[in-house]
N, C-alpha and C positions, 0 to 999 in steps of 0.2 A: 358435494360442493367443496369440502375440504381437500379431497383428492385432486380436484382440478387446480386448486390454488397451489398445492405442493408441486404438481407437475409443471405448472407455469413458472413457479419460482425456480425450480431446478433447471428448466430450459433457459431462463434468463441468466442464471448463474453460470451455466456451461457456456453460453454464448458470450457473456462478458469475459470469462476466463480465456476463451479461444481468441477473441479479438484483442484483448490486452496482450496476450503472449505474442501474437503476430505483429502487433504494432511495436512492441519493445524489441523484438528480435531483428527488425529491419532498421533500427536506428544506427546511424554512423557513430563510431567510437568518439569522434570529436564532440558530439552532442550529448554524450552520456552524462556528464556532470550537470548541465542545465536540466536534462531530463529527470535526473534523480531529484532535483529540487522540485520539479513539477509533480512528480509522483508522490513526494512527501506531502505536498499540499493536498493532493487528491486522497491520499490515505488518511489525512486528518479529517476530511469530510466523511470518509468511511467509518472512522472511529466514532464520530458524533452520531452517525446513523445507527451504528451498532449499539451504542449506549442507549439511544432512544428505544431501539428494539428490545433490549434487555429490561429497560425501565418499565415498559408497558406491561410486561408479564402476561401476555395473552395466553400463552401455553408453555408447557415445560420444554417442548422442542424449540420454540422460538427463543426462549431464554438460553438454552444450551448453545444453539447456533449463534446467537448474538454474542455470547461470552467468547466463543471460539473466534468470531470475527473481530472482537475487540483485541484479543491477544495477538492474532495474526497481523492485523493492520498496525498495531503498536510496535510489534517486533520489526515490521517492514520499515516503519518510520525511523526507528532507532538505527537499524542497520544501514538505511539510506544515508542518514547523517554521518555515520561512521565511515562509510565508503567515500562519501563526498569529501570529508575531512582528510582522509588518507590521500585522495587524488590531488587535492589542493596543496598538501604538503610536498608533493613531488615537484611542484613548480616553484617552491621557495628556494632562495639561494642560501647557501651556508657559508657565505663569506665572513671573515672576521671583521668586527667593528673597527673603524678607524679611531685612533686615539685623539 
């Protein structure tokens, strides 16, 4: 039973990774900043799910994978906000203030 669950979970993980990669790869550069905001929201949901997985403590493997998921999703959120901030700074003008 446990082997079936692991294989099903790995299949879902690989399928989600492939679909996510294909969706992001085909996005127009004009939509990249709004997309980053959307992926930050989705990653926040992933962080909550990973925290729940770690908190359940059903097995050592689930705890390790949940911890890795928390770290990966959190780093993705932080880097997404950083990239979005850098992109928005490109559109700000640097005109001197009028007296």
